[in-house]
N, C-alpha and C positions, 0 to 999 in steps of 0.2 A: 350530320351526325346527330344522333338522339341526344337531347339535353341531359338525360339521366346518365348516359354513357360519358358525356363530356365532363360532368361533375365527378364521376367515378375516376376518370383519367386524371383529373386535377388532384383528387384525393390520393390516388396512387402515387403520383409524382411528389406530392407533399410528404407521404410516408417514406419514400426513398430518400428524399433530402433530409428528413428528420433522422432516419437511420444513419446516414453519413455524418450528420452533426453530432449525434449521440456517441458514435464511435470515436470521432475526433476529440470531443470534449473529455471522454473517458481517458484517452491516452494523455491528453494535456494535463488533466487533474493529477494523474499518476506521476507524471514528470515533476510537477510542482510539489507534490507530497514528498516524493523521495529526495528532491533537492533540499527542501526545508528540513526533513529528517536528517539527511546527511550533514547539513551545515550545523545543526544543533548537536549531533553526536560528535562532530569534529570539535566544536566548542567545548563540549563536556570533557572529552579526553585530554584536551590541552589545558584545561583549567580545573582538573579534577580535585585539586586541593583547596579550591575556593569554597567558602561556606555556602551551603544551600544550593550548590550547583546541580545536585541530582534532580532538583525540581525543574530544571530547564527541560527535562525529558517529558514533562507534563503536556506540553503543546503537541509533540508528535503522538503521544498516547491519545489525547483528546481528538486530534485530527483522524487518527486511525479508527477510533470508535465511530465517529460521526460519518466519515466517508464510507466505511464498510457498511454501515446501516443504509446509507443512500444507495450504494451499489447493489446490495442484496434486494432492496425494495424495487429498484429499477429492473433488476433481472426478473423479478416476479411479474412486473408489469409488461415485460416484453412478450410474454405469451399472449396477452390480449392484442397487442399491436400486430404480432405475427398472424394470429387468427384472422384479424380484420384485413390485413394485407392479402392473405391468400384467398379470402372471400371475394375481395375486389378483383383479384387476378382472374378468378373463375367467372365473375360477372362480365368482365370485358374480354374474355376469351383469350387470355395470354397463356402460353404454355409454361412459363417459368416466372419466378419472382425472386427477389433477393431473400436469402435465408437469414433471418434475424437471429438464428441460433449462435452465430459467431459472437455477436454483441452480448448475448446472454451468457455465454461461456466466459467472455472477457470480464464482464461485470462480476460474475461469481468468483473467478480466479483472483481478480484484483482485490475484491472484498475479503476473500479468505487470506490473502497475503497480508492485508492490513490488520486483520485480527491477530495473525501470528506475530507481527511486529509489535502490536500493542501489548500482547501477553509477554513477549520477550522483554520489552522495555520495563514493564511493571515488575516483573521478576527481578530484573537487573537493579532497579531502584531499591527493592526490598532487601536483596541479598548482597549488594555491593559493599565491600570493605574499601573505602577510599583511603588513599595514602595518608591523609591527615588523621585518620582514625586508627591506623595501625600503631602498635607500640614501637617506640624508637629503639633501635638496636643499641646495645651498650658495647663499648670497646674496652676490652681488657688487654692488659699488656702481658705478653708471654715472654718469659726469660728462656733463653736457649742455652743449653750447655753443649759444649762440643764433645762429641764422642769420637774417639779415634777409630778409624776404620782398621780392622785387622784382617789379614788374609789368613785363612786357615787351610 
C-alpha cells in the first residue's frame, strides 16, 4: 500500500474515533448538566424560604452559558472536520463516510436548550416572590348569626 494512502487511512480512522468520542462526551456532559441543574432546583424548591437561596441558581446559569458557548463553538468547528473527512474519503476512494451532521445538530440543539434554561432561570430569580417575602395573611374572626330558614 502506498505510504500516503496508509497515512490517510490512519487519519480517517482517527477522525471516525474522534467523532464517536465527541458524540459520547456531548451526551455525558448533558446528563451531568441536567443532573446538577435538577438537584439544585430540587434544593431551591425545598428550601425556598431560606435567605439567599435564589442565588443557588447561579451555578446552573453559569454552566448553561459556558457549556452552550462551547457547544456552539464545537458545532461551528464540525464543518471543518466534516470537509476534511470527506476529502480523505475521496482520496482513498471510499463510497461513503460518517456524516458528522448529526453531531453538529446535537451540539446546536443542546446549546440552544442550555440558553433557554439559563434565560428561564435568570428570569425566575428576578421575578420570583419567595414565600418569606410575601405578606403574612391576617386572620380575622367572623361572628356568625343564625338566620332561621323559612319556607315560602
